[in-house]
SERO-4910 file (N, C-alpha, C, O; in steps of 0.05 Angstrom, whole numbers):
BEGIN
 pado doro    nc1    nc2    nc3   cac1   cac2   cac3    cc1    cc2    cc3    oc1    oc2    oc3
  Unk    A   3377   2421    114   3361   2419    138   3350   2447    147   3367   2465    150
  Unk    A   3328   2452    151   3317   2481    162   3327   2482    191   3333   2463    204
  Unk    A   3326   2506    198   3333   2515    226   3313   2499    247   3323   2488    267
  Unk    A   3288   2499    242   3270   2487    258   3275   2458    264   3275   2448    286
  Unk    A   3280   2444    239   3284   2415    239   3311   2409    256   3313   2389    270
  Unk    A   3330   2427    253   3355   2422    263   3353   2423    296   3364   2407    311
  Unk    A   3336   2445    304   3335   2448    334   3319   2425    343   3327   2413    363
  Unk    A   3296   2418    329   3279   2394    338   3295   2368    341   3290   2354    360
  Unk    A   3314   2360    321   3331   2338    321   3346   2340    345   3345   2322    362
  Unk    A   3361   2363    347   3381   2363    369   3367   2358    396   3379   2344    413
  Unk    A   3341   2370    402   3329   2367    427   3319   2337    431   3318   2328    453
  Unk    A   3314   2323    410   3307   2294    412   3331   2279    420   3330   2262    438
  Unk    A   3353   2284    406   3377   2271    415   3389   2277    443   3402   2260    454
  Unk    A   3384   2300    455   3393   2308    481   3374   2291    498   3385   2281    518
  Unk    A   3345   2287    493   3329   2274    510   3334   2245    509   3327   2232    529
  Unk    A   3344   2234    489   3353   2206    489   3379   2202    508   3382   2180    520
  Unk    A   3396   2221    509   3418   2218    525   3411   2214    556   3427   2204    572
  Unk    A   3387   2221    561   3381   2216    591   3376   2189    600   3373   2184    624
  Unk    A   3373   2169    579   3371   2143    586   3396   2130    598   3394   2109    610
  Unk    A   3419   2144    594   3440   2133    608   3450   2149    631   3473   2149    638
  Unk    A   3431   2162    642   3440   2180    667   3441   2159    691   3422   2144    695
  Unk    A   3461   2158    706   3465   2140    728   3447   2149    751   3441   2172    754
  Unk    A   3439   2131    765   3423   2133    789   3437   2143    814   3461   2136    817
  Unk    A   3427   2156    830   3439   2167    855   3425   2156    882   3401   2155    885
  Unk    A   3441   2148    899   3427   2140    924   3408   2157    934   3412   2181    932
  Unk    A   3383   2147    946   3361   2163    953   3371   2178    975   3363   2201    977
  Unk    A   3386   2170    992   3391   2187   1019   3412   2207   1012   3421   2221   1031
  Unk    A   3422   2211    987   3440   2234    981   3423   2259    970   3435   2280    964
  Unk    A   3398   2257    969   3380   2276    958   3364   2290    978   3348   2277    993
  Unk    A   3368   2319    979   3349   2334    997   3323   2340    983   3321   2354    963
  Unk    A   3300   2328    998   3275   2331    986   3262   2354    995   3239   2358    985
  Unk    A   3272   2372   1015   3258   2393   1027   3251   2415   1007   3268   2425    992
  Unk    A   3228   2422   1005   3221   2444    983   3231   2473    994   3232   2480   1018
  Unk    A   3237   2486    975   3248   2514    981   3225   2533    969   3213   2526    949
  Unk    A   3220   2556    982   3202   2575    970   3209   2607    975   3225   2616    992
  Unk    A   3196   2618    959   3204   2647    965   3183   2668    948   3165   2659    934
  Unk    A   3189   2693    950   3168   2709    937   3174   2739    935   3196   2748    944
  Unk    A   3158   2752    924   3165   2780    920   3135   2795    920   3115   2786    908
  Unk    A   3136   2817    934   3111   2834    933   3119   2862    926   3141   2871    934
  Unk    A   3104   2877    911   3107   2903    899   3083   2919    903   3064   2914    888
  Unk    A   3081   2940    920   3059   2957    924   3069   2985    915   3089   2995    925
  Unk    A   3053   2997    897   3059   3021    884   3038   3043    885   3014   3038    887
  Unk    A   3048   3069    883   3031   3091    879   3040   3105    852   3064   3110    849
  Unk    A   3022   3113    832   3030   3128    810   3014   3156    805   2991   3159    811
  Unk    A   3028   3174    795   3012   3198    789   3021   3206    760   3045   3209    753
  Unk    A   2999   3208    743   3002   3220    716   3008   3250    719   2995   3265    733
  Unk    A   3031   3258    703   3038   3286    702   3036   3298    677   3044   3321    675
  Unk    A   3025   3287    654   3025   3297    628   3010   3324    629   3016   3342    613
  Unk    A   2991   3326    648   2974   3350    648   2981   3365    672   2961   3376    682
  Unk    A   3003   3369    684   3010   3382    708   3015   3362    729   3013   3338    726
  Unk    A   3021   3376    752   3025   3356    777   3002   3349    792   3003   3335    812
  Unk    A   2976   3363    782   2951   3352    795   2939   3335    778   2915   3337    772
  Unk    A   2955   3314    768   2944   3290    752   2930   3269    768   2930   3269    793
  Unk    A   2917   3249    752   2905   3226    764   2926   3211    778   2950   3210    773
  Unk    A   2914   3198    798   2930   3178    817   2918   3152    816   2895   3149    810
  Unk    A   2935   3130    823   2927   3103    829   2944   3090    849   2967   3097    852
  Unk    A   2933   3069    863   2951   3052    881   2944   3025    869   2922   3020    860
  Unk    A   2966   3008    871   2965   2981    858   2982   2961    874   3004   2969    883
  Unk    A   2973   2935    878   2989   2917    885   2996   2903    860   2983   2886    849
  Unk    A   3021   2913    851   3029   2904    825   3036   2874    821   3030   2861    801
  Unk    A   3049   2865    845   3055   2835    842   3052   2824    870   3057   2839    889
  Unk    A   3043   2800    875   3045   2784    899   3052   2756    887   3035   2738    881
  Unk    A   3079   2753    883   3087   2728    866   3103   2713    886   3120   2723    901
  Unk    A   3095   2686    886   3109   2664    901   3119   2639    884   3106   2630    865
  Unk    A   3140   2628    892   3149   2605    879   3157   2582    896   3164   2587    919
  Unk    A   3158   2556    887   3162   2534    903   3180   2514    882   3172   2509    859
  Unk    A   3204   2505    894   3222   2489    879   3233   2468    897   3233   2471    922
  Unk    A   3244   2447    886   3254   2426    901   3265   2403    883   3265   2405    858
  Unk    A   3275   2381    897   3285   2356    883   3269   2333    885   3260   2326    907
  Unk    A   3263   2319    863   3249   2295    862   3270   2269    866   3266   2249    880
  Unk    A   3293   2276    852   3316   2256    854   3339   2274    847   3337   2298    843
  Unk    A   3366   2259    846   3389   2279    842   3387   2292    817   3390   2317    816
  Unk    A   3380   2276    794   3379   2291    768   3356   2306    762   3355   2317    740
  Unk    A   3333   2307    781   3306   2316    772   3301   2334    791   3302   2328    815
  Unk    A   3294   2359    783   3280   2380    801   3253   2392    786   3247   2390    762
  Unk    A   3239   2406    805   3217   2417    796   3213   2447    806   3227   2455    825
  Unk    A   3196   2460    795   3193   2488    799   3164   2497    793   3154   2490    772
  Unk    A   3151   2512    812   3125   2525    806   3126   2554    814   3140   2562    833
  Unk    A   3112   2568    800   3111   2600    802   3083   2609    795   3070   2599    777
  Unk    A   3073   2627    810   3048   2640    809   3048   2665    816   3064   2671    834
  Unk    A   3032   2684    807   3027   2712    817   3000   2712    827   2981   2710    811
  Unk    A   2996   2713    854   2973   2714    868   2955   2739    861   2930   2739    862
  Unk    A   2971   2759    854   2959   2788    849   2972   2803    831   2989   2819    839
  Unk    A   2967   2802    804   2982   2818    784   2960   2839    777   2943   2835    760
  Unk    A   2963   2862    793   2943   2883    787   2913   2876    790   2895   2888    778
  Unk    A   2909   2856    808   2884   2847    817   2877   2818    805   2857   2807    813
  Unk    A   2891   2808    787   2886   2781    775   2909   2763    782   2932   2769    788
  Unk    A   2898   2736    781   2916   2715    791   2928   2702    762   2913   2698    742
  Unk    A   2953   2697    762   2965   2687    738   2986   2662    747   3005   2663    762
  Unk    A   2979   2642    734   2999   2619    738   3022   2622    719   3016   2621    696
  Unk    A   3045   2625    726   3068   2635    708   3085   2612    699   3089   2610    675
  Unk    A   3097   2593    715   3115   2572    710   3109   2548    726   3103   2548    749
  Unk    A   3113   2526    708   3109   2499    720   3127   2479    705   3117   2469    685
  Unk    A   3155   2472    713   3166   2455    696   3183   2434    713   3187   2437    737
  Unk    A   3193   2413    699   3214   2395    712   3236   2392    695   3235   2389    670
  Unk    A   3259   2392    709   3285   2396    696   3301   2370    700   3300   2360    722
  Unk    A   3313   2359    683   3332   2333    684   3360   2338    680   3366   2347    658
  Unk    A   3378   2335    697   3406   2336    694   3420   2311    678   3424   2290    690
  Unk    A   3425   2312    657   3438   2287    643   3467   2286    651   3477   2264    654
  Unk    A   3480   2308    654   3509   2308    660   3516   2334    672   3498   2349    678
  Unk    A   3540   2341    676   3549   2367    686   3543   2389    665   3540   2412    672
  Unk    A   3541   2382    640   3536   2403    619   3510   2402    606   3503   2421    592
  Unk    A   3494   2381    608   3468   2383    589   3444   2378    611   3446   2362    630
  Unk    A   3424   2393    606   3402   2395    622   3377   2397    606   3377   2412    586
  Unk    A   3355   2384    612   3329   2386    593   3307   2396    613   3303   2385    634
  Unk    A   3294   2415    604   3270   2427    618   3247   2424    601   3248   2427    577
  Unk    A   3227   2417    613   3198   2411    600   3175   2424    617   3174   2419    641
  Unk    A   3157   2440    606   3134   2448    618   3129   2479    609   3136   2487    587
  Unk    A   3119   2493    625   3112   2522    622   3131   2541    632   3136   2541    656
  Unk    A   3145   2558    614   3165   2574    626   3170   2599    604   3156   2602    585
  Unk    A   3191   2615    611   3195   2635    594   3213   2627    570   3233   2614    575
  Unk    A   3208   2634    544   3223   2627    525   3251   2639    523   3254   2663    527
  Unk    A   3269   2624    519   3299   2632    520   3306   2655    499   3317   2649    478
  Unk    A   3300   2678    504   3303   2700    484   3302   2727    498   3282   2733    512
  Unk    A   3324   2744    495   3323   2772    509   3339   2770    532   3347   2748    541
  Unk    A   3344   2795    541   3362   2800    565   3347   2814    587   3347   2804    609
  Unk    A   3334   2835    582   3318   2850    605   3292   2835    611   3279   2837    632
  Unk    A   3285   2821    592   3260   2803    595   3263   2780    615   3244   2768    625
  Unk    A   3287   2776    621   3291   2754    644   3293   2765    671   3299   2749    689
  Unk    A   3289   2787    676   3285   2798    703   3259   2794    712   3240   2795    697
  Unk    A   3257   2789    738   3231   2788    750   3224   2810    769   3242   2826    775
  Unk    A   3200   2813    781   3194   2834    801   3212   2838    824   3212   2859    837
  Unk    A   3230   2817    832   3247   2824    854   3274   2830    843   3293   2833    859
  Unk    A   3278   2833    818   3302   2840    807   3303   2863    785   3324   2868    772
  Unk    A   3281   2876    782   3278   2896    766   3295   2923    774   3296   2931    798
  Unk    A   3310   2938    751   3324   2957    759   3308   2985    761   3318   3004    772
  Unk    A   3284   2984    751   3267   3007    751   3237   2998    759   3231   2975    757
  Unk    A   3220   3013    768   3193   3005    772   3178   2988    749   3166   2967    751
  Unk    A   3182   3004    728   3166   2995    702   3187   2980    685   3210   2989    685
  Unk    A   3181   2959    672   3197   2945    653   3204   2961    629   3191   2981    623
  Unk    A   3224   2953    616   3232   2970    590   3209   2959    567   3193   2941    570
  Unk    A   3212   2975    544   3194   2967    526   3202   2938    514   3184   2922    509
  Unk    A   3229   2932    510   3235   2907    503   3228   2884    520   3221   2863    509
  Unk    A   3229   2887    550   3222   2868    568   3191   2865    570   3182   2842    576
  Unk    A   3176   2884    565   3147   2885    567   3132   2876    543   3114   2859    544
  Unk    A   3140   2890    521   3125   2889    495   3135   2870    473   3119   2858    458
  Unk    A   3161   2867    470   3173   2853    448   3182   2825    459   3176   2806    443
  Unk    A   3194   2819    481   3204   2793    488   3189   2780    511   3198   2759    521
  Unk    A   3166   2791    520   3155   2779    544   3138   2755    535   3114   2757    534
  Unk    A   3151   2731    528   3140   2711    522   3143   2686    539   3165   2675    542
  Unk    A   3119   2675    550   3120   2649    562   3101   2630    546   3079   2636    537
  Unk    A   3114   2603    545   3103   2581    529   3105   2556    541   3120   2552    560
  Unk    A   3091   2538    530   3095   2508    537   3109   2495    518   3101   2494    495
  Unk    A   3130   2483    526   3150   2467    508   3172   2453    527   3171   2448    551
  Unk    A   3191   2449    507   3217   2436    518   3241   2451    514   3242   2466    494
  Unk    A   3261   2451    530   3285   2468    523   3311   2452    535   3310   2440    557
  Unk    A   3330   2453    520   3356   2441    525   3376   2464    532   3376   2485    519
  Unk    A   3392   2458    553   3412   2479    564   3439   2464    567   3441   2442    579
  Unk    A   3457   2475    556   3485   2464    556   3505   2486    566   3504   2509    559
  Unk    A   3524   2476    582   3546   2489    591   3565   2471    602   3559   2452    617
  Unk    A   3592   2477    595   3614   2459    598   3630   2474    619   3634   2498    619
  Unk    A   3640   2454    641   3659   2466    660   3682   2478    650   3695   2466    632
  Unk    A   3692   2502    658   3713   2517    648   3706   2534    623   3724   2549    615
  Unk    A   3686   2534    612   3679   2547    588   3658   2570    594   3636   2563    602
  Unk    A   3662   2592    590   3642   2614    597   3620   2616    582   3608   2638    582
  Unk    A   3611   2598    569   3591   2600    548   3566   2583    556   3570   2560    563
  Unk    A   3544   2592    555   3520   2578    561   3498   2582    537   3492   2604    528
  Unk    A   3486   2558    527   3470   2558    506   3443   2545    512   3442   2524    524
  Unk    A   3422   2558    504   3395   2551    508   3382   2545    481   3383   2561    462
  Unk    A   3367   2519    478   3353   2520    453   3329   2508    463   3329   2492    482
  Unk    A   3306   2517    449   3279   2512    458   3258   2510    434   3258   2525    415
  Unk    A   3238   2489    438   3216   2486    418   3190   2490    436   3188   2480    459
  Unk    A   3170   2507    424   3148   2514    442   3124   2512    426   3125   2512    402
  Unk    A   3099   2509    440   3073   2513    426   3069   2544    420   3075   2561    437
  Unk    A   3058   2550    396   3052   2579    388   3030   2589    404   3027   2614    402
  Unk    A   3013   2576    419   2989   2583    431   2993   2595    458   3014   2592    471
  Unk    A   2971   2612    468   2976   2627    493   2979   2605    515   2970   2583    510
  Unk    A   2989   2610    537   2991   2595    558   2967   2588    578   2965   2572    596
  Unk    A   2949   2607    567   2917   2598    577   2903   2576    563   2881   2567    570
  Unk    A   2917   2568    543   2904   2545    524   2922   2524    517   2937   2527    497
  Unk    A   2923   2503    529   2941   2478    525   2926   2458    508   2935   2435    507
  Unk    A   2908   2463    497   2891   2442    481   2891   2444    452   2880   2426    438
  Unk    A   2903   2467    443   2906   2472    413   2927   2455    399   2949   2452    409
  Unk    A   2918   2443    373   2939   2428    360   2951   2447    339   2937   2465    332
  Unk    A   2976   2445    329   2988   2465    311   3013   2452    296   3027   2435    306
  Unk    A   3017   2462    272   3041   2456    258   3058   2473    259   3081   2466    252
  Unk    A   3054   2498    267   3074   2522    267   3083   2525    296   3069   2534    313
  Unk    A   3107   2516    302   3115   2517    329   3135   2543    329   3143   2554    309
  Unk    A   3141   2549    354   3156   2570    363   3186   2558    368   3189   2537    381
  Unk    A   3207   2571    359   3236   2563    363   3253   2585    374   3253   2607    363
  Unk    A   3267   2581    392   3286   2600    401   3312   2588    411   3315   2564    419
  Unk    A   3331   2607    409   3359   2602    419   3370   2623    435   3362   2646    430
  Unk    A   3388   2620    453   3400   2643    468   3425   2635    478   3427   2613    490
  Unk    A   3447   2650    474   3475   2645    482   3483   2668    501   3476   2691    498
  Unk    A   3498   2660    521   3509   2677    542   3539   2673    546   3549   2652    554
  Unk    A   3555   2694    541   3584   2693    545   3589   2707    573   3585   2731    576
  Unk    A   3597   2694    590   3598   2706    619   3630   2708    627   3644   2690    634
  Unk    A   3638   2735    623   3669   2738    631   3669   2757    659   3683   2778    660
  Unk    A   3657   2750    676   3653   2761    701   3642   2792    705   3620   2798    714
  Unk    A   3662   2809    695   3653   2835    694   3637   2844    668   3626   2865    666
  Unk    A   3638   2827    650   3626   2833    628   3609   2806    614   3620   2785    609
  Unk    A   3584   2811    610   3565   2790    600   3554   2798    573   3543   2820    570
  Unk    A   3557   2783    553   3546   2788    527   3525   2765    520   3530   2741    521
  Unk    A   3502   2777    512   3477   2760    508   3472   2761    477   3476   2783    465
  Unk    A   3464   2738    464   3455   2739    437   3432   2720    433   3432   2699    444
  Unk    A   3415   2727    418   3389   2706    415   3375   2711    388   3377   2731    374
  Unk    A   3361   2689    384   3342   2684    359   3317   2672    366   3318   2652    381
  Unk    A   3291   2683    356   3269   2671    359   3252   2670    333   3252   2689    318
  Unk    A   3240   2650    328   3218   2652    304   3193   2640    314   3193   2619    327
  Unk    A   3172   2653    308   3146   2647    320   3121   2655    298   3125   2672    280
  Unk    A   3101   2645    300   3077   2651    284   3050   2655    299   3032   2638    298
  Unk    A   3048   2673    311   3024   2680    328   2999   2675    316   2982   2663    328
  Unk    A   2995   2683    291   2972   2683    276   2976   2671    246   2976   2647    243
  Unk    A   2981   2686    228   2987   2671    201   3013   2685    187   3019   2680    164
  Unk    A   3027   2702    204   3053   2713    195   3074   2706    211   3073   2711    235
  Unk    A   3094   2693    199   3118   2684    216   3136   2710    221   3142   2727    204
  Unk    A   3145   2711    248   3160   2734    255   3187   2723    262   3189   2702    275
  Unk    A   3207   2736    256   3236   2725    262   3247   2749    278   3242   2772    272
  Unk    A   3261   2743    298   3271   2763    318   3298   2757    325   3306   2734    329
  Unk    A   3316   2780    328   3345   2774    337   3347   2794    355   3334   2815    354
  Unk    A   3367   2788    377   3376   2810    393   3404   2807    406   3415   2785    405
  Unk    A   3413   2826    417   3442   2824    431   3443   2847    447   3433   2869    442
  Unk    A   3459   2838    472   3461   2858    493   3485   2853    508   3496   2831    508
  Unk    A   3494   2872    521   3519   2873    538   3513   2885    565   3499   2905    568
  Unk    A   3526   2870    587   3523   2879    615   3549   2884    623   3566   2866    620
  Unk    A   3556   2908    635   3584   2911    651   3580   2919    677   3563   2936    681
  Unk    A   3594   2907    696   3595   2913    727   3622   2920    732   3640   2904    726
  Unk    A   3626   2945    744   3651   2955    752   3648   2967    781   3643   2990    787
  Unk    A   3651   2946    798   3649   2958    828   3620   2962    833   3603   2944    831
  Unk    A   3615   2989    840   3587   2997    846   3572   3010    821   3550   3022    823
  Unk    A   3586   3006    799   3573   3017    773   3565   2992    755   3580   2974    751
  Unk    A   3542   2994    746   3531   2975    728   3517   2988    703   3500   3006    706
  Unk    A   3525   2978    679   3514   2990    657   3502   2969    638   3511   2946    639
  Unk    A   3483   2975    621   3473   2955    602   3459   2963    576   3441   2980    576
  Unk    A   3466   2950    554   3454   2958    531   3443   2933    514   3456   2912    512
  Unk    A   3418   2939    501   3407   2917    490   3390   2926    463   3376   2946    465
  Unk    A   3393   2912    440   3383   2918    417   3368   2895    407   3376   2872    409
  Unk    A   3343   2901    396   3324   2877    384   3315   2886    360   3306   2908    356
  Unk    A   3317   2867    341   3305   2870    315   3283   2846    310   3285   2822    314
  Unk    A   3259   2862    298   3236   2843    293   3227   2843    265   3217   2864    255
  Unk    A   3229   2822    252   3220   2823    221   3195   2805    218   3192   2785    231
  Unk    A   3180   2816    202   3155   2806    194   3157   2792    167   3159   2809    149
  Unk    A   3156   2766    160   3158   2754    135   3137   2765    112   3116   2775    120
  Unk    A   3142   2764     88   3124   2774     66   3116   2803     69   3093   2810     64
  Unk    A   3135   2820     78   3130   2847     83   3099   2851     93   3083   2865     81
  Unk    A   3094   2837    116   3065   2840    125   3065   2864    144   3043   2874    150
  Unk    A   3086   2875    154   3090   2897    171   3118   2906    170   3135   2889    167
  Unk    A   3125   2932    173   3151   2940    173   3165   2930    198   3155   2927    220
  Unk    A   3190   2925    192   3208   2914    215   3211   2935    236   3213   2959    231
  Unk    A   3211   2921    263   3212   2939    285   3238   2937    297   3248   2915    301
  Unk    A   3250   2963    305   3277   2963    318   3273   2976    349   3259   2996    354
  Unk    A   3287   2962    366   3283   2969    395   3308   2969    407   3325   2954    400
  Unk    A   3312   2989    428   3337   2991    443   3331   2998    471   3310   3009    478
  Unk    A   3351   2990    488   3346   2997    515   3375   3000    528   3392   2982    525
  Unk    A   3379   3026    542   3407   3031    554   3400   3041    580   3381   3057    581
  Unk    A   3414   3033    603   3410   3038    627   3439   3038    643   3459   3027    634
  Unk    A   3437   3052    668   3461   3051    681   3452   3055    712   3434   3069    718
  Unk    A   3466   3041    728   3460   3041    762   3488   3047    776   3509   3037    769
  Unk    A   3484   3063    795   3508   3070    814   3498   3070    839   3479   3084    845
  Unk    A   3512   3050    858   3504   3049    882   3525   3055    903   3549   3051    901
  Unk    A   3512   3065    926   3531   3074    949   3523   3059    972   3500   3058    979
  Unk    A   3544   3045    987   3536   3035   1014   3527   3054   1035   3537   3077   1035
  Unk    A   3509   3048   1052   3501   3062   1076   3509   3047   1102   3508   3023   1104
  Unk    A   3517   3064   1120   3526   3055   1146   3513   3059   1171   3521   3051   1193
  Unk    A   3488   3077   1165   3475   3087   1186   3445   3085   1182   3435   3090   1160
  Unk    A   3431   3079   1200   3402   3077   1194   3391   3050   1187   3406   3031   1190
  Unk    A   3366   3044   1178   3356   3020   1170   3368   3009   1143   3376   2986   1141
  Unk    A   3370   3025   1123   3378   3017   1101   3410   3016   1097   3426   3030   1110
  Unk    A   3416   2999   1077   3446   2992   1074   3456   3001   1046   3480   3000   1041
  Unk    A   3440   3009   1028   3450   3016   1000   3430   3040    989   3406   3039    994
  Unk    A   3441   3060    976   3428   3082    963   3439   3078    932   3463   3077    926
  Unk    A   3420   3075    914   3430   3077    885   3414   3093    868   3390   3098    873
  Unk    A   3425   3102    848   3412   3119    828   3413   3106    800   3431   3091    793
  Unk    A   3393   3111    786   3388   3097    758   3380   3115    738   3366   3135    745
  Unk    A   3387   3112    712   3377   3126    692   3376   3107    666   3392   3089    662
  Unk    A   3353   3112    648   3348   3095    627   3339   3111    604   3326   3132    607
  Unk    A   3348   3102    579   3339   3114    556   3334   3091    536   3352   3075    531
  Unk    A   3309   3091    525   3300   3067    508   3279   3078    487   3268   3100    490
  Unk    A   3273   3062    469   3257   3069    447   3251   3047    429   3265   3027    430
  Unk    A   3231   3048    413   3224   3029    392   3209   3041    369   3194   3061    375
  Unk    A   3209   3032    345   3192   3038    324   3166   3022    325   3165   3002    339
  Unk    A   3146   3031    310   3119   3015    315   3124   2982    312   3137   2970    295
  Unk    A   3108   2972    333   3109   2944    338   3081   2934    335   3061   2947    342
  Unk    A   3082   2907    324   3056   2891    324   3063   2866    336   3085   2856    334
  Unk    A   3040   2857    349   3042   2830    363   3041   2807    343   3047   2784    350
  Unk    A   3034   2814    318   3033   2792    296   3000   2782    295   2994   2763    281
  Unk    A   2983   2792    308   2954   2786    310   2941   2805    286   2947   2829    284
  Unk    A   2926   2792    270   2910   2808    249   2883   2821    261   2871   2812    281
  Unk    A   2876   2842    246   2852   2856    256   2830   2843    236   2835   2825    221
  Unk    A   2806   2856    240   2782   2844    225   2786   2846    195   2772   2831    182
  Unk    A   2802   2860    183   2809   2864    155   2831   2842    147   2836   2839    123
  Unk    A   2842   2829    166   2863   2812    160   2891   2826    159   2908   2814    146
  Unk    A   2896   2845    168   2920   2861    168   2932   2862    194   2919   2860    215
  Unk    A   2957   2865    195   2973   2871    219   2974   2899    221   2979   2914    203
  Unk    A   2967   2907    253   2969   2935    256   2990   2941    278   3002   2922    289
  Unk    A   2994   2964    285   3013   2973    306   2998   2972    330   2977   2986    333
  Unk    A   3009   2953    350   2998   2954    375   3011   2970    394   3002   2972    417
  Unk    A   3034   2983    386   3048   3002    400   3064   3021    381   3079   3011    364
  Unk    A   3060   3048    384   3070   3066    365   3099   3072    369   3112   3064    388
  Unk    A   3108   3087    352   3136   3096    356   3137   3114    382   3123   3133    387
  Unk    A   3155   3105    398   3160   3117    422   3187   3117    434   3204   3101    427
  Unk    A   3192   3134    451   3215   3137    468   3212   3142    496   3192   3154    503
  Unk    A   3230   3135    514   3224   3142    539   3251   3147    557   3271   3133    555
  Unk    A   3249   3166    574   3272   3174    590   3263   3168    621   3242   3177    630
  Unk    A   3278   3153    634   3272   3148    664   3293   3153    682   3315   3144    676
  Unk    A   3289   3167    705   3309   3171    724   3298   3168    749   3276   3176    753
  Unk    A   3313   3154    768   3302   3146    795   3323   3143    813   3347   3148    807
  Unk    A   3315   3134    836   3334   3127    860   3321   3105    877   3297   3101    877
  Unk    A   3338   3091    889   3326   3066    903   3343   3064    931   3367   3063    931
  Unk    A   3327   3064    952   3338   3056    981   3332   3027    988   3310   3017    986
  Unk    A   3356   3014    996   3350   2985    998   3364   2976   1022   3385   2986   1031
  Unk    A   3346   2952   1034   3356   2941   1057   3357   2910   1049   3338   2897   1041
  Unk    A   3381   2899   1053   3387   2869   1043   3400   2854   1067   3421   2860   1078
  Unk    A   3385   2833   1074   3400   2814   1094   3392   2790   1089   3369   2783   1091
  Unk    A   3414   2771   1082   3412   2741   1071   3396   2741   1045   3401   2753   1024
  Unk    A   3374   2725   1050   3355   2723   1022   3331   2747   1025   3314   2748   1008
  Unk    A   3332   2764   1045   3310   2781   1047   3324   2810   1036   3347   2818   1039
  Unk    A   3302   2823   1024   3310   2849   1015   3284   2867   1013   3262   2858   1006
  Unk    A   3289   2894   1019   3267   2912   1019   3276   2939   1002   3297   2952   1007
  Unk    A   3260   2946    982   3269   2969    967   3249   2991    966   3226   2986    961
  Unk    A   3257   3014    970   3241   3036    965   3249   3051    938   3271   3061    935
  Unk    A   3230   3052    920   3237   3060    893   3222   3086    888   3200   3090    898
  Unk    A   3237   3103    871   3221   3129    865   3231   3133    835   3255   3133    831
  Unk    A   3213   3138    815   3223   3137    788   3204   3163    775   3181   3170    783
  Unk    A   3219   3174    755   3200   3194    739   3205   3186    710   3228   3185    701
  Unk    A   3184   3180    696   3185   3173    667   3174   3195    650   3152   3206    653
  Unk    A   3191   3202    630   3185   3221    612   3183   3208    583   3203   3197    574
  Unk    A   3161   3208    569   3154   3196    545   3160   3216    520   3160   3241    525
  Unk    A   3164   3207    497   3166   3222    475   3149   3204    450   3154   3180    446
  Unk    A   3130   3218    437   3116   3206    414   3118   3226    392   3127   3249    394
  Unk    A   3108   3216    368   3102   3233    347   3080   3252    355   3066   3247    375
  Unk    A   3077   3275    339   3058   3298    350   3033   3290    345   3016   3306    354
  Unk    A   3022   3267    330   2997   3262    327   2987   3237    342   2968   3224    334
  Unk    A   3000   3231    365   2993   3207    382   2990   3219    408   3007   3234    416
  Unk    A   2964   3213    423   2959   3222    449   2955   3198    465   2937   3183    462
  Unk    A   2975   3195    486   2976   3169    502   2957   3169    523   2946   3190    529
  Unk    A   2951   3146    535   2935   3146    561   2954   3148    583   2978   3153    579
  Unk    A   2943   3145    608   2961   3146    629   2978   3129    633   2999   3135    643
  Unk    A   2972   3103    625   2993   3080    627   3020   3083    612   3041   3073    619
  Unk    A   3015   3100    586   3036   3105    568   3043   3134    567   3053   3143    547
  Unk    A   3037   3150    589   3046   3177    590   3064   3185    615   3069   3168    633
  Unk    A   3072   3207    615   3092   3217    636   3079   3211    664   3055   3215    667
  Unk    A   3093   3201    683   3087   3195    712   3109   3195    730   3132   3194    723
  Unk    A   3100   3196    758   3118   3187    781   3107   3164    790   3083   3159    792
  Unk    A   3129   3147    796   3122   3120    806   3137   3117    831   3161   3120    831
  Unk    A   3124   3110    853   3136   3105    878   3125   3078    884   3102   3070    879
  Unk    A   3148   3061    897   3142   3032    898   3157   3021    922   3181   3028    927
  Unk    A   3143   3002    939   3155   2989    955   3159   2960    948   3139   2947    940
  Unk    A   3180   2949    950   3185   2922    938   3200   2903    962   3222   2910    971
  Unk    A   3188   2880    970   3195   2864    992   3198   2836    977   3180   2825    964
  Unk    A   3225   2826    980   3230   2800    967   3243   2782    989   3258   2792   1005
  Unk    A   3236   2757    988   3246   2735   1006   3249   2711    994   3257   2692   1006
***
């Protein structure tokens, strides 16, 4: 049995298990919706040609979410970005069913379970700009179904999903080539280990991807490393290797408005990367070149209950091969950002 058929069969079996889910008294369910959001306002200055570079302001995100219960085993979630650099984007809309303490089934539109840094949102970013892995290689949302398993007392979580291969802006297309993904997380409190696999066919070339990551938290110090491998079948494009390593150290503040000061550093890179879509000649092309980036920054934070305000200041230094000239979005820059989450 192929991997795709195995995953599909397992998901159908898990879905059937919900028919035995016991009913809960209606008065034991809290139907009150919960909501929250995050706004990011930034200023950037390109420094590739000196400190008198071009500038821009942007409302990078104005993201809101709503979630609640329909019944004890049924939850819903909606999320949209009211302003993503000036554009509206509907991001997530799903319904989740709890069959037992260790099996859940989720259906709708949401992020494919693959990757580590890609699962951070605007309110939990470590740096102002996402990593290459989180932005370019594993930044995938799709429409489909996902099974999530976790057993009490066992520090392992497993997610399996089957998704439409088409863009989230088009839900009407039919297809025989589905996207399959799996993600496992081992949580040992101070150490978390993540591994995943994804296979997709965005055009006519199937792409197989694997990743592994580890996060360590020791008091005020946090460090993370992630590696991703992207293979294109039939030698349609050379394999892509990507990595991301960062560290954060925070200090408590006891005077003034802010209550935490933290310092961050990140080093990352990737070989040439293709999204898997062919050009007019029917060939895959490099959507991103060989690149490396070094980021250093500091963050002032104020946190109270569920509200948080961050002042972020980062400097990004890019490295390319000598024959590549990047635009401002992919060149050296200073980024200053205000983040408000609630």
